[in-house]
N, C-alpha and C positions, 0 to 999 in steps of 0.2 A: 424665821418664826413660823410656827404652824399651829393650827387649832383643829381639834376633833369635836364635831358637833353630833349631838344625839337628839333625834326627834322624839316627841312624845309618842308618836305611833310606834316607833321601834321598841320603846320601853314597854308598851302594852302587849306587843306581839311576841317578844322573846323572853325566855326565862333569864334569871340572873346569870347563870353560867353561860348561856348563849350570848347575852350582852357583853359579858366579860371577853368572850372569844372575839366578837366583832370589834370591840374597843382595842383589844390587843393587836388585831390585824391592822387597824388604822394607825396605832402607835408604831407598828413595824414600818409602815410607810414613812413616818416622821424619822424614825431611828436611821433608816437606810437612805434618807434624803432623796426619796423618790420624786419630789417636786423638782429638785435640781436635775435629776436624770431626765425627766420628761421635758424640762425646759431645753436641755442640751439636745435631745432627740428632736425637738421642734426646730431649734435653730439650724441643726444639720439639714433637716428636711427643707427648710426655707432656702438654705444655701444651694442645695441641689436644684431646687426650682429656679432660683435666680441664675445659676450657671447655665441651665438649659436655655433661658431666655437670652442671656448674654451670647451664647454660641449661636443662637438663631439669628441675632442681629449683626454680630461682629465676627463670627467664627470662620466665615468663608467668603472669598471674593467670587466664588464659583456660583453662578446663577442657574445652574442646570436643574431641570426638574427633579432629579434624584437628590440633589443637595437640599432643595426646598422641602421635599417630602421627609428626608431624614431630620431636618431641623424641626419641622412641624411635629413629627412623631416624638422627638425629644421633649418638646414643650408640652405635649399632651401626656406623655407617659411619665415624665420626671415627677410631677406632683403626685401622681397616683403611687409610684414606687416609694416616694418619700413618706407619704401617708401610711402605706403598708408597713414600712419599716418602723415608724413611730408607734403604730398600733401593736406591732409584735413586741416591741420593747415594753409597752404598757401591760400586755398580757403576761409577759415574764415577770414583771415587777409584781403583779398580783399573785402569781404562784409563790414568789419569794416572801411577800407580806404574809401569805397564808402560813408558810412554814415558820417564819420568825414569830408571827402572832401565836401560833400553836405552842411555840417554846416559852413565850412570855407568860401565857396563862397556864402552861403545863397541862393542857387538855385539848388535844386536837379535835376530839369529838364535839366539844362545845361549839367550836367554829363550824365544823361540818354540819352539825345540827341546825345552827343558825342560818347557814347558807341555804339548806333545804327549805327551812321554814320561810325565809325571805323570798325564795323563788316561788313557793306555793302562794304566798301573799301577793306577789307581783302578778301571777297568772289569775288569781281570784279577783283582784282589783287592779286592773291595768292603770298604770299611772299616766297622767297627762303632763309630761315634762318636755322641756326643750332638749333635743338630742345633744346640744353642746355641753350640757351638764351631766352627761353619762358617766364621765370619769369620776365624779363626786360620789357615786353610789357603790356600795360593797357588792351588789349583784347588778348586772346589766338590766336596766329597765326596758330595753328593746331586744326582742329576740333576734338571733342571728345564727342560722345553721348554714352549713356548706360554705359557699363563696361569701355570703353575708357575714359569716363568722370572721372572715379576714378583716372586716371593717369594724370589728367589735373591740372595745377597750378592755373587756374582761373575757377570760377563757370560760369554757362551758362549766357550769356548776357541777355536773356529774364528775368531770375530771378533777376539779378542785377537791371535791369530797373524796374521791378515790385516793388521791395523793395524801390528804390529811389522815384518812383511815389507815394508810400504810405507815404513818408516823407513830401510831399508838404503841406498838411494841418498843420502839426506840425511846420514847419518853416515859414508858412504864407507868 
């Protein structure tokens, strides 16, 4: 089961067409079972981390300094690698939801316009939200450029808009 929630703030900020684009994007997540995909990605990430700990404690009878350093590196790097993989999956699912959402509402420009307006709104009135809730937003409420972008659940707005605008001729 899934639900799509709309805040009163977004209904005041967006036009009816833009809101249709946003809701179509969210319905695309439901249609493609992205919650399940993210759950599987999280489980795989957790397994990678647990395997690193397992090998640190039980992987070798060799107590050499090199073996200890390798085990420690695995324990430190495995969770980071798992997180980066999970976030990359999340960003790809956002691109897919944009494309499917544009098809659902038959107007990629409505979603592109909504994304730009929401980004402007987020810059004008920075939100005070818990970073753990970032995946629940259609635009990322926390900025992330360069390396920080690797730790974002959402791809850059400008790239999302560019891809949506390339769809216009295809959807006519």
